[in-house]
C-alpha positions as protocol buffer text, in pm:
chain_id: "A"
residue {
  index: 1
  type: MET
  ca { x: 0 y: 0 z: 0 }
}
residue {
  index: 2
  type: ILE
  ca { x: 143 y: 337 z: -109 }
}
residue {
  index: 3
  type: LYS
  ca { x: 118 y: 611 z: 151 }
}
residue {
  index: 4
  type: LYS
  ca { x: -53 y: 936 z: 62 }
}
residue {
  index: 5
  type: ASP
  ca { x: 151 y: 1255 z: 79 }
}
residue {
  index: 6
  type: SER
  ca { x: -74 y: 1379 z: 358 }
}
residue {
  index: 7
  type: GLU
  ca { x: -1 y: 1065 z: 565 }
}
residue {
  index: 8
  type: VAL
  ca { x: 375 y: 1114 z: 528 }
}
residue {
  index: 9
  type: ILE
  ca { x: 351 y: 1478 z: 638 }
}
residue {
  index: 10
  type: ASP
  ca { x: 130 y: 1385 z: 936 }
}
residue {
  index: 11
  type: GLN
  ca { x: 382 y: 1125 z: 1049 }
}
residue {
  index: 12
  type: LEU
  ca { x: 673 y: 1368 z: 1020 }
}
residue {
  index: 13
  type: MET
  ca { x: 481 y: 1630 z: 1217 }
}
residue {
  index: 14
  type: ASP
  ca { x: 402 y: 1375 z: 1489 }
}
residue {
  index: 15
  type: LEU
  ca { x: 767 y: 1272 z: 1502 }
}
residue {
  index: 16
  type: GLN
  ca { x: 876 y: 1636 z: 1536 }
}
residue {
  index: 17
  type: LYS
  ca { x: 629 y: 1690 z: 1819 }
}
residue {
  index: 18
  type: ASN
  ca { x: 657 y: 1366 z: 2015 }
}
residue {
  index: 19
  type: GLY
  ca { x: 987 y: 1209 z: 1907 }
}
residue {
  index: 20
  type: MET
  ca { x: 1041 y: 840 z: 1845 }
}
residue {
  index: 21
  type: PRO
  ca { x: 838 y: 598 z: 2057 }
}
residue {
  index: 22
  type: LYS
  ca { x: 1032 y: 476 z: 2360 }
}
residue {
  index: 23
  type: GLY
  ca { x: 1144 y: 116 z: 2376 }
}
residue {
  index: 24
  type: SER
  ca { x: 1056 y: -99 z: 2677 }
}
residue {
  index: 25
  type: LYS
  ca { x: 1330 y: -141 z: 2937 }
}
residue {
  index: 26
  type: VAL
  ca { x: 1459 y: -443 z: 3126 }
}
residue {
  index: 27
  type: ASN
  ca { x: 1496 y: -218 z: 3433 }
}
residue {
  index: 28
  type: LEU
  ca { x: 1861 y: -294 z: 3494 }
}
residue {
  index: 29
  type: ALA
  ca { x: 2053 y: 31 z: 3444 }
}
residue {
  index: 30
  type: PRO
  ca { x: 2348 y: -110 z: 3243 }
}
residue {
  index: 31
  type: PHE
  ca { x: 2108 y: -302 z: 3018 }
}
residue {
  index: 32
  type: ASP
  ca { x: 1872 y: -7 z: 2962 }
}
residue {
  index: 33
  type: GLU
  ca { x: 2160 y: 222 z: 2867 }
}
residue {
  index: 34
  type: GLN
  ca { x: 2261 y: -23 z: 2594 }
}
residue {
  index: 35
  type: LEU
  ca { x: 1934 y: -162 z: 2454 }
}
residue {
  index: 36
  type: THR
  ca { x: 1556 y: -131 z: 2478 }
}
residue {
  index: 37
  type: PHE
  ca { x: 1286 y: -337 z: 2309 }
}
residue {
  index: 38
  type: VAL
  ca { x: 1019 y: -211 z: 2072 }
}
residue {
  index: 39
  type: LYS
  ca { x: 708 y: -381 z: 1940 }
}
residue {
  index: 40
  type: GLY
  ca { x: 783 y: -432 z: 1573 }
}
residue {
  index: 41
  type: GLY
  ca { x: 1143 y: -539 z: 1634 }
}
residue {
  index: 42
  type: CYS
  ca { x: 1349 y: -857 z: 1642 }
}
residue {
  index: 43
  type: THR
  ca { x: 1617 y: -970 z: 1888 }
}
residue {
  index: 44
  type: ASP
  ca { x: 1846 y: -1266 z: 1826 }
}
residue {
  index: 45
  type: ILE
  ca { x: 2054 y: -1399 z: 2117 }
}
residue {
  index: 46
  type: THR
  ca { x: 2358 y: -1623 z: 2100 }
}
residue {
  index: 47
  type: GLY
  ca { x: 2639 y: -1757 z: 2315 }
}
residue {
  index: 48
  type: TYR
  ca { x: 2817 y: -2084 z: 2379 }
}
residue {
  index: 49
  type: PRO
  ca { x: 2648 y: -2363 z: 2579 }
}
residue {
  index: 50
  type: PHE
  ca { x: 2658 y: -2300 z: 2956 }
}
residue {
  index: 51
  type: TYR
  ca { x: 2757 y: -1935 z: 2912 }
}
residue {
  index: 52
  type: GLY
  ca { x: 2420 y: -1792 z: 3011 }
}
residue {
  index: 53
  type: LYS
  ca { x: 2222 y: -1702 z: 2699 }
}
residue {
  index: 54
  type: SER
  ca { x: 1903 y: -1879 z: 2812 }
}
residue {
  index: 55
  type: LEU
  ca { x: 1926 y: -1722 z: 3159 }
}
residue {
  index: 56
  type: VAL
  ca { x: 1958 y: -1373 z: 3013 }
}
residue {
  index: 57
  type: PHE
  ca { x: 1680 y: -1448 z: 2764 }
}
residue {
  index: 58
  type: LYS
  ca { x: 1437 y: -1545 z: 3042 }
}
residue {
  index: 59
  type: GLU
  ca { x: 1537 y: -1239 z: 3245 }
}
residue {
  index: 60
  type: ILE
  ca { x: 1442 y: -1014 z: 2953 }
}
residue {
  index: 61
  type: LEU
  ca { x: 1106 y: -1187 z: 2909 }
}
residue {
  index: 62
  type: MET
  ca { x: 1016 y: -1182 z: 3278 }
}
residue {
  index: 63
  type: SER
  ca { x: 1112 y: -818 z: 3320 }
}
residue {
  index: 64
  type: LEU
  ca { x: 920 y: -705 z: 3010 }
}
residue {
  index: 65
  type: SER
  ca { x: 614 y: -885 z: 3145 }
}
residue {
  index: 66
  type: ILE
  ca { x: 631 y: -746 z: 3499 }
}
residue {
  index: 67
  type: ASN
  ca { x: 750 y: -394 z: 3419 }
}
residue {
  index: 68
  type: SER
  ca { x: 589 y: -328 z: 3080 }
}
residue {
  index: 69
  type: GLY
  ca { x: 293 y: -569 z: 3064 }
}
residue {
  index: 70
  type: TRP
  ca { x: 422 y: -772 z: 2770 }
}
residue {
  index: 71
  type: ARG
  ca { x: 263 y: -1111 z: 2703 }
}
residue {
  index: 72
  type: HIS
  ca { x: 491 y: -1372 z: 2551 }
}
residue {
  index: 73
  type: CYS
  ca { x: 420 y: -1680 z: 2344 }
}
residue {
  index: 74
  type: VAL
  ca { x: 708 y: -1914 z: 2426 }
}
residue {
  index: 75
  type: TYR
  ca { x: 847 y: -2228 z: 2264 }
}
residue {
  index: 76
  type: LEU
  ca { x: 1145 y: -2328 z: 2482 }
}
residue {
  index: 77
  type: PRO
  ca { x: 1236 y: -2695 z: 2433 }
}
residue {
  index: 78
  type: ASP
  ca { x: 1606 y: -2614 z: 2469 }
}
residue {
  index: 79
  type: ASP
  ca { x: 1528 y: -2506 z: 2827 }
}
residue {
  index: 80
  type: GLY
  ca { x: 1404 y: -2856 z: 2915 }
}
residue {
  index: 81
  type: SER
  ca { x: 1076 y: -3041 z: 2937 }
}
residue {
  index: 82
  type: ASP
  ca { x: 747 y: -2854 z: 2970 }
}
residue {
  index: 83
  type: VAL
  ca { x: 749 y: -2888 z: 3349 }
}
residue {
  index: 84
  type: GLU
  ca { x: 1112 y: -2770 z: 3367 }
}
residue {
  index: 85
  type: VAL
  ca { x: 1027 y: -2461 z: 3162 }
}
residue {
  index: 86
  type: LEU
  ca { x: 736 y: -2384 z: 3393 }
}
residue {
  index: 87
  type: SER
  ca { x: 945 y: -2438 z: 3706 }
}
residue {
  index: 88
  type: ASN
  ca { x: 1230 y: -2221 z: 3576 }
}
residue {
  index: 89
  type: LEU
  ca { x: 998 y: -1929 z: 3499 }
}
residue {
  index: 90
  type: MET
  ca { x: 814 y: -1967 z: 3831 }
}
residue {
  index: 91
  type: HIS
  ca { x: 1152 y: -1970 z: 4007 }
}
residue {
  index: 92
  type: LYS
  ca { x: 1243 y: -1636 z: 3846 }
}
residue {
  index: 93
  type: LEU
  ca { x: 899 y: -1490 z: 3919 }
}
residue {
  index: 94
  type: THR
  ca { x: 892 y: -1585 z: 4287 }
}
residue {
  index: 95
  type: GLY
  ca { x: 1262 y: -1611 z: 4367 }
}
residue {
  index: 96
  type: LYS
  ca { x: 1194 y: -1960 z: 4507 }
}
residue {
  index: 97
  type: THR
  ca { x: 1311 y: -2301 z: 4391 }
}
residue {
  index: 98
  type: PHE
  ca { x: 1130 y: -2632 z: 4351 }
}
residue {
  index: 99
  type: ASP
  ca { x: 1440 y: -2810 z: 4484 }
}
residue {
  index: 100
  type: LYS
  ca { x: 1357 y: -2900 z: 4846 }
}
residue {
  index: 101
  type: GLU
  ca { x: 1725 y: -2914 z: 4940 }
}
residue {
  index: 102
  type: TYR
  ca { x: 1736 y: -2534 z: 4960 }
}
residue {
  index: 103
  type: GLN
  ca { x: 1594 y: -2292 z: 5215 }
}
residue {
  index: 104
  type: ASN
  ca { x: 1410 y: -2078 z: 4961 }
}
residue {
  index: 105
  type: VAL
  ca { x: 1185 y: -2367 z: 4855 }
}
residue {
  index: 106
  type: ILE
  ca { x: 855 y: -2277 z: 4692 }
}
residue {
  index: 107
  type: THR
  ca { x: 526 y: -2356 z: 4867 }
}
residue {
  index: 108
  type: GLU
  ca { x: 179 y: -2442 z: 4741 }
}
residue {
  index: 109
  type: ARG
  ca { x: 69 y: -2098 z: 4857 }
}
residue {
  index: 110
  type: ASP
  ca { x: 340 y: -1935 z: 4643 }
}
residue {
  index: 111
  type: ILE
  ca { x: 223 y: -2128 z: 4338 }
}
residue {
  index: 112
  type: SER
  ca { x: -141 y: -2035 z: 4397 }
}
residue {
  index: 113
  type: LYS
  ca { x: -49 y: -1671 z: 4452 }
}
residue {
  index: 114
  type: HIS
  ca { x: 169 y: -1630 z: 4143 }
}
residue {
  index: 115
  type: SER
  ca { x: 29 y: -1876 z: 3889 }
}
residue {
  index: 116
  type: LYS
  ca { x: -223 y: -1623 z: 3754 }
}
residue {
  index: 117
  type: THR
  ca { x: 57 y: -1376 z: 3684 }
}
residue {
  index: 118
  type: LEU
  ca { x: 261 y: -1645 z: 3510 }
}
residue {
  index: 119
  type: LEU
  ca { x: -30 y: -1759 z: 3294 }
}
residue {
  index: 120
  type: ASN
  ca { x: -129 y: -1403 z: 3208 }
}
residue {
  index: 121
  type: SER
  ca { x: 227 y: -1324 z: 3103 }
}
residue {
  index: 122
  type: PHE
  ca { x: 314 y: -1641 z: 2912 }
}
residue {
  index: 123
  type: LYS
  ca { x: 140 y: -1860 z: 2656 }
}
residue {
  index: 124
  type: PHE
  ca { x: 317 y: -2194 z: 2645 }
}
residue {
  index: 125
  type: ILE
  ca { x: 368 y: -2410 z: 2336 }
}
residue {
  index: 126
  type: SER
  ca { x: 476 y: -2768 z: 2396 }
}
residue {
  index: 127
  type: SER
  ca { x: 750 y: -2928 z: 2187 }
}
residue {
  index: 128
  type: GLU
  ca { x: 505 y: -3195 z: 2077 }
}
residue {
  index: 129
  type: HIS
  ca { x: 326 y: -2938 z: 1856 }
}
residue {
  index: 130
  type: ASN
  ca { x: 630 y: -2935 z: 1622 }
}
residue {
  index: 131
  type: LEU
  ca { x: 538 y: -2599 z: 1470 }
}
residue {
  index: 132
  type: GLU
  ca { x: 735 y: -2435 z: 1191 }
}
residue {
  index: 133
  type: PRO
  ca { x: 820 y: -2064 z: 1239 }
}
residue {
  index: 134
  type: LYS
  ca { x: 541 y: -1904 z: 1033 }
}
residue {
  index: 135
  type: ALA
  ca { x: 274 y: -2113 z: 1207 }
}
residue {
  index: 136
  type: PHE
  ca { x: 421 y: -2032 z: 1549 }
}
residue {
  index: 137
  type: TRP
  ca { x: 437 y: -1659 z: 1479 }
}
residue {
  index: 138
  type: ASN
  ca { x: 77 y: -1659 z: 1354 }
}
residue {
  index: 139
  type: TYR
  ca { x: -35 y: -1850 z: 1663 }
}
residue {
  index: 140
  type: ALA
  ca { x: 133 y: -1589 z: 1885 }
}
residue {
  index: 141
  type: LYS
  ca { x: -52 y: -1318 z: 1696 }
}
residue {
  index: 142
  type: GLU
  ca { x: -386 y: -1498 z: 1734 }
}
residue {
  index: 143
  type: GLN
  ca { x: -329 y: -1523 z: 2109 }
}
residue {
  index: 144
  type: GLY
  ca { x: -277 y: -1149 z: 2138 }
}
residue {
  index: 145
  type: CYS
  ca { x: 85 y: -1184 z: 2248 }
}
residue {
  index: 146
  type: HIS
  ca { x: 335 y: -903 z: 2220 }
}
residue {
  index: 147
  type: SER
  ca { x: 625 y: -1137 z: 2144 }
}
residue {
  index: 148
  type: ALA
  ca { x: 701 y: -1479 z: 2004 }
}
residue {
  index: 149
  type: CYS
  ca { x: 1001 y: -1650 z: 2166 }
}
residue {
  index: 150
  type: ILE
  ca { x: 1204 y: -1946 z: 2039 }
}
residue {
  index: 151
  type: ASP
  ca { x: 1477 y: -2131 z: 2231 }
}
residue {
  index: 152
  type: SER
  ca { x: 1631 y: -2248 z: 2014 }
}
residue {
  index: 153
  type: TRP
  ca { x: 1602 y: -2209 z: 1635 }
}
residue {
  index: 154
  type: ASN
  ca { x: 1722 y: -2562 z: 1555 }
}
residue {
  index: 155
  type: TYR
  ca { x: 1439 y: -2712 z: 1765 }
}
residue {
  index: 156
  type: MET
  ca { x: 1172 y: -2570 z: 1535 }
}
residue {
  index: 157
  type: ALA
  ca { x: 1022 y: -2765 z: 1247 }
}
residue {
  index: 158
  type: HIS
  ca { x: 1140 y: -2607 z: 923 }
}
residue {
  index: 159
  type: GLU
  ca { x: 1032 y: -2619 z: 563 }
}
residue {
  index: 160
  type: GLY
  ca { x: 1398 y: -2614 z: 465 }
}
residue {
  index: 161
  type: GLU
  ca { x: 1737 y: -2675 z: 620 }
}
residue {
  index: 162
  type: PRO
  ca { x: 1728 y: -2444 z: 928 }
}
residue {
  index: 163
  type: ILE
  ca { x: 2077 y: -2301 z: 872 }
}
residue {
  index: 164
  type: SER
  ca { x: 2076 y: -2294 z: 492 }
}
residue {
  index: 165
  type: PRO
  ca { x: 2161 y: -1940 z: 370 }
}
residue {
  index: 166
  type: ASP
  ca { x: 1884 y: -1950 z: 107 }
}
residue {
  index: 167
  type: TYR
  ca { x: 1624 y: -2063 z: 360 }
}
residue {
  index: 168
  type: LEU
  ca { x: 1739 y: -1815 z: 623 }
}
residue {
  index: 169
  type: ARG
  ca { x: 1734 y: -1528 z: 374 }
}
residue {
  index: 170
  type: LYS
  ca { x: 1368 y: -1595 z: 294 }
}
residue {
  index: 171
  type: ILE
  ca { x: 1236 y: -1684 z: 639 }
}
residue {
  index: 172
  type: LEU
  ca { x: 1416 y: -1400 z: 823 }
}
residue {
  index: 173
  type: SER
  ca { x: 1300 y: -1147 z: 566 }
}
residue {
  index: 174
  type: TYR
  ca { x: 945 y: -1273 z: 618 }
}
residue {
  index: 175
  type: ARG
  ca { x: 995 y: -1254 z: 995 }
}
residue {
  index: 176
  type: ASN
  ca { x: 1103 y: -891 z: 983 }
}
residue {
  index: 177
  type: ARG
  ca { x: 799 y: -791 z: 777 }
}
residue {
  index: 178
  type: PHE
  ca { x: 560 y: -995 z: 994 }
}
residue {
  index: 179
  type: PHE
  ca { x: 669 y: -848 z: 1326 }
}
residue {
  index: 180
  type: ASP
  ca { x: 687 y: -495 z: 1194 }
}
residue {
  index: 181
  type: ALA
  ca { x: 338 y: -518 z: 1043 }
}
residue {
  index: 182
  type: ASN
  ca { x: 186 y: -672 z: 1357 }
}
residue {
  index: 183
  type: LYS
  ca { x: 379 y: -462 z: 1609 }
}
residue {
  index: 184
  type: MET
  ca { x: 513 y: -765 z: 1790 }
}
residue {
  index: 185
  type: HIS
  ca { x: 868 y: -863 z: 1888 }
}
residue {
  index: 186
  type: SER
  ca { x: 1059 y: -1173 z: 1782 }
}
residue {
  index: 187
  type: PHE
  ca { x: 1307 y: -1335 z: 2019 }
}
residue {
  index: 188
  type: ILE
  ca { x: 1520 y: -1622 z: 1885 }
}
residue {
  index: 189
  type: ILE
  ca { x: 1812 y: -1802 z: 2045 }
}
residue {
  index: 190
  type: ILE
  ca { x: 2068 y: -1920 z: 1791 }
}
residue {
  index: 191
  type: HIS
  ca { x: 2358 y: -2154 z: 1855 }
}
residue {
  index: 192
  type: PRO
  ca { x: 2702 y: -2041 z: 1735 }
}
residue {
  index: 193
  type: LYS
  ca { x: 2956 y: -2262 z: 1568 }
}
residue {
  index: 194
  type: ASN
  ca { x: 3179 y: -2460 z: 1804 }
}
residue {
  index: 195
  type: PRO
  ca { x: 3458 y: -2258 z: 1967 }
}
residue {
  index: 196
  type: ASP
  ca { x: 3826 y: -2311 z: 1900 }
}
residue {
  index: 197
  type: PRO
  ca { x: 3924 y: -2643 z: 2071 }
}
residue {
  index: 198
  type: LYS
  ca { x: 4251 y: -2489 z: 2187 }
}
residue {
  index: 199
  type: GLN
  ca { x: 4066 y: -2209 z: 2364 }
}
residue {
  index: 200
  type: VAL
  ca { x: 3831 y: -2462 z: 2524 }
}
residue {
  index: 201
  type: LYS
  ca { x: 4126 y: -2664 z: 2652 }
}
residue {
  index: 202
  type: GLU
  ca { x: 4290 y: -2353 z: 2796 }
}
residue {
  index: 203
  type: GLY
  ca { x: 3961 y: -2244 z: 2956 }
}
residue {
  index: 204
  type: MET
  ca { x: 3958 y: -1896 z: 2799 }
}
residue {
  index: 205
  type: VAL
  ca { x: 3710 y: -1894 z: 2512 }
}
residue {
  index: 206
  type: SER
  ca { x: 3668 y: -1578 z: 2304 }
}
residue {
  index: 207
  type: LYS
  ca { x: 3311 y: -1461 z: 2251 }
}
residue {
  index: 208
  type: PRO
  ca { x: 3141 y: -1563 z: 1926 }
}
residue {
  index: 209
  type: THR
  ca { x: 3073 y: -1289 z: 1673 }
}
residue {
  index: 210
  type: VAL
  ca { x: 2769 y: -1230 z: 1453 }
}
residue {
  index: 211
  type: TYR
  ca { x: 2954 y: -1421 z: 1180 }
}
residue {
  index: 212
  type: ASP
  ca { x: 2994 y: -1731 z: 1399 }
}
residue {
  index: 213
  type: LEU
  ca { x: 2619 y: -1803 z: 1411 }
}
residue {
  index: 214
  type: MET
  ca { x: 2495 y: -2128 z: 1263 }
}
residue {
  index: 215
  type: GLY
  ca { x: 2383 y: -2018 z: 918 }
}
residue {
  index: 216
  type: GLY
  ca { x: 2653 y: -1757 z: 884 }
}
residue {
  index: 217
  type: SER
  ca { x: 2608 y: -1401 z: 775 }
}
residue {
  index: 218
  type: GLU
  ca { x: 2234 y: -1421 z: 697 }
}
residue {
  index: 219
  type: TRP
  ca { x: 2155 y: -1367 z: 1067 }
}
residue {
  index: 220
  type: ASN
  ca { x: 2362 y: -1051 z: 1059 }
}
residue {
  index: 221
  type: ASN
  ca { x: 2230 y: -940 z: 721 }
}
residue {
  index: 222
  type: ASN
  ca { x: 1865 y: -980 z: 821 }
}
residue {
  index: 223
  type: GLY
  ca { x: 1889 y: -930 z: 1195 }
}
residue {
  index: 224
  type: LYS
  ca { x: 1788 y: -619 z: 1387 }
}
residue {
  index: 225
  type: ASN
  ca { x: 1914 y: -663 z: 1744 }
}
residue {
  index: 226
  type: ILE
  ca { x: 2188 y: -920 z: 1802 }
}
residue {
  index: 227
  type: ILE
  ca { x: 2299 y: -996 z: 2160 }
}
residue {
  index: 228
  type: VAL
  ca { x: 2595 y: -1215 z: 2254 }
}
residue {
  index: 229
  type: VAL
  ca { x: 2609 y: -1347 z: 2613 }
}
residue {
  index: 230
  type: HIS
  ca { x: 2954 y: -1444 z: 2733 }
}
residue {
  index: 231
  type: LYS
  ca { x: 3178 y: -1505 z: 3033 }
}
residue {
  index: 232
  type: ASN
  ca { x: 3551 y: -1562 z: 3049 }
}
residue {
  index: 233
  type: THR
  ca { x: 3488 y: -1911 z: 3188 }
}
residue {
  index: 234
  type: LYS
  ca { x: 3193 y: -2126 z: 3294 }
}
residue {
  index: 235
  type: GLN
  ca { x: 3248 y: -2036 z: 3661 }
}
residue {
  index: 236
  type: ASN
  ca { x: 2920 y: -1935 z: 3828 }
}
residue {
  index: 237
  type: HIS
  ca { x: 3059 y: -1645 z: 4028 }
}
residue {
  index: 238
  type: GLU
  ca { x: 3177 y: -1446 z: 3728 }
}
residue {
  index: 239
  type: PRO
  ca { x: 2963 y: -1160 z: 3597 }
}
residue {
  index: 240
  type: TYR
  ca { x: 2791 y: -1209 z: 3265 }
}
residue {
  index: 241
  type: THR
  ca { x: 2908 y: -982 z: 2986 }
}
residue {
  index: 242
  type: ILE
  ca { x: 2632 y: -883 z: 2744 }
}
residue {
  index: 243
  type: HIS
  ca { x: 2752 y: -765 z: 2404 }
}
residue {
  index: 244
  type: VAL
  ca { x: 2510 y: -571 z: 2185 }
}
residue {
  index: 245
  type: ASP
  ca { x: 2664 y: -638 z: 1845 }
}
residue {
  index: 246
  type: LYS
  ca { x: 2384 y: -498 z: 1629 }
}
residue {
  index: 247
  type: VAL
  ca { x: 2100 y: -251 z: 1689 }
}
residue {
  index: 248
  type: LYS
  ca { x: 1840 y: -161 z: 1431 }
}
residue {
  index: 249
  type: PRO
  ca { x: 1674 y: 89 z: 1436 }
}
residue {
  index: 250
  type: LYS
  ca { x: 1946 y: 288 z: 1608 }
}
residue {
  index: 251
  type: PHE
  ca { x: 1694 y: 482 z: 1821 }
}
residue {
  index: 252
  type: TYR
  ca { x: 1653 y: 187 z: 2059 }
}
residue {
  index: 253
  type: GLY
  ca { x: 2009 y: 117 z: 2162 }
}
residue {
  index: 254
  type: GLN
  ca { x: 2377 y: 136 z: 2091 }
}
residue {
  index: 255
  type: LEU
  ca { x: 2660 y: -102 z: 2018 }
}
residue {
  index: 256
  type: GLY
  ca { x: 2876 y: -199 z: 2313 }
}
residue {
  index: 257
  type: SER
  ca { x: 2887 y: -424 z: 2617 }
}
residue {
  index: 258
  type: PHE
  ca { x: 2803 y: -424 z: 2987 }
}
residue {
  index: 259
  type: GLN
  ca { x: 2806 y: -662 z: 3283 }
}
residue {
  index: 260
  type: ILE
  ca { x: 2535 y: -790 z: 3515 }
}
residue {
  index: 261
  type: HIS
  ca { x: 2548 y: -1042 z: 3799 }
}
residue {
  index: 262
  type: MET
  ca { x: 2337 y: -1347 z: 3879 }
}
residue {
  index: 263
  type: ASP
  ca { x: 2177 y: -1422 z: 4215 }
}
residue {
  index: 264
  type: TRP
  ca { x: 2171 y: -1800 z: 4195 }
}
residue {
  index: 265
  type: ALA
  ca { x: 1928 y: -1852 z: 4481 }
}
residue {
  index: 266
  type: THR
  ca { x: 1654 y: -1646 z: 4317 }
}
residue {
  index: 267
  type: GLN
  ca { x: 1765 y: -1699 z: 3955 }
}
residue {
  index: 268
  type: ARG
  ca { x: 1748 y: -1324 z: 3902 }
}
residue {
  index: 269
  type: PHE
  ca { x: 2006 y: -1087 z: 3759 }
}
residue {
  index: 270
  type: TYR
  ca { x: 2108 y: -768 z: 3935 }
}
residue {
  index: 271
  type: ASP
  ca { x: 2320 y: -457 z: 3896 }
}
residue {
  index: 272
  type: TYR
  ca { x: 2559 y: -416 z: 4189 }
}
residue {
  index: 273
  type: ASP
  ca { x: 2612 y: -68 z: 4335 }
}
residue {
  index: 274
  type: PRO
  ca { x: 2955 y: -84 z: 4506 }
}
residue {
  index: 275
  type: VAL
  ca { x: 2916 y: 259 z: 4671 }
}
residue {
  index: 276
  type: TYR
  ca { x: 2612 y: 162 z: 4878 }
}
residue {
  index: 277
  type: ASN
  ca { x: 2663 y: -217 z: 4859 }
}
residue {
  index: 278
  type: ILE
  ca { x: 2320 y: -271 z: 4705 }
}
residue {
  index: 279
  type: LYS
  ca { x: 2193 y: -529 z: 4460 }
}
residue {
  index: 280
  type: LYS
  ca { x: 1944 y: -365 z: 4223 }
}
residue {
  index: 281
  type: TYR
  ca { x: 1704 y: -612 z: 4061 }
}
residue {
  index: 282
  type: ALA
  ca { x: 1486 y: -570 z: 3753 }
}
residue {
  index: 283
  type: TYR
  ca { x: 1162 y: -678 z: 3922 }
}
residue {
  index: 284
  type: ALA
  ca { x: 1235 y: -725 z: 4291 }
}
residue {
  index: 285
  type: ASN
  ca { x: 1325 y: -503 z: 4586 }
}
residue {
  index: 286
  type: GLU
  ca { x: 1679 y: -378 z: 4628 }
}
residue {
  index: 287
  type: GLN
  ca { x: 1893 y: -583 z: 4864 }
}
residue {
  index: 288
  type: LYS
  ca { x: 2162 y: -453 z: 5095 }
}
residue {
  index: 289
  type: VAL
  ca { x: 2480 y: -660 z: 5100 }
}
residue {
  index: 290
  type: GLU
  ca { x: 2571 y: -655 z: 5468 }
}
residue {
  index: 291
  type: ASP
  ca { x: 2901 y: -842 z: 5452 }
}
residue {
  index: 292
  type: THR
  ca { x: 3093 y: -750 z: 5138 }
}
residue {
  index: 293
  type: MET
  ca { x: 3383 y: -978 z: 5239 }
}
residue {
  index: 294
  type: LYS
  ca { x: 3163 y: -1288 z: 5260 }
}
residue {
  index: 295
  type: PRO
  ca { x: 3240 y: -1531 z: 4976 }
}
residue {
  index: 296
  type: ILE
  ca { x: 2973 y: -1593 z: 4715 }
}
residue {
  index: 297
  type: THR
  ca { x: 2775 y: -1912 z: 4773 }
}
residue {
  index: 298
  type: LEU
  ca { x: 2765 y: -2124 z: 4459 }
}
residue {
  index: 299
  type: ILE
  ca { x: 2471 y: -2347 z: 4383 }
}
residue {
  index: 300
  type: PRO
  ca { x: 2578 y: -2644 z: 4168 }
}
residue {
  index: 301
  type: ASN
  ca { x: 2390 y: -2792 z: 3875 }
}
residue {
  index: 302
  type: GLU
  ca { x: 2168 y: -2490 z: 3814 }
}
residue {
  index: 303
  type: PRO
  ca { x: 2038 y: -2449 z: 3457 }
}
residue {
  index: 304
  type: PHE
  ca { x: 2227 y: -2220 z: 3222 }
}
């Protein structure tokens, strides 16, 4: 549809008066300074296994729901079985675990209290549905969701080879048009190519770039936002470095990197204020760190 001259002028006048629409924030200061999320956009997230990409992905989704009222349609088979996906999201929402070995164990009352919020914020698609991307995106639209979320791309059913450049060129171009037209947001986790074996052996793996994604440069060519989640090693106590390697449109972020920390007990990320010794969370109350010399308690076998 060709726009009328009067429509173009009206839009320019509105832009001059009101500026560009604001993107939704995660509500972690370092994150918000680097990237915000707009309905009509696309965000692709990558990182090596066990380096935190799924954790950061779920933090974004939960924060957008609680702070901005977004409703997500999620297909997350890479995060585990259906019940594991539910338990992981409930853990982030409540700050309580289903593992009865820990003090912050969830109760039936907690589940009853928070289940409505979880179900209002998330529409769950089981892996048994075996949807291909276009069908999934359309289903998310029909459900009135603000985003459609895939973890990960290779778990979807595809009409072609999922990392074929020709297939990716067509499907990602379609994706961009679909989400722009319907004012929704696409989130996709993509696996990168395997890291250098020598770096793995030495325990210091360099972060993957946009050209290391499975499928090559088509993700970069057709992508809008590209986030790389990385740490120097797999050690739990290290901060997560978030690299924003592509932002489009430029109004909603800037290239660069920042660090955030993980509270393993609650499965929530936080920004640490060293001046006042405060943990600032995206959707929970600030927490004073009373003993800054106390070593960090590590919880083994938590999902990455």
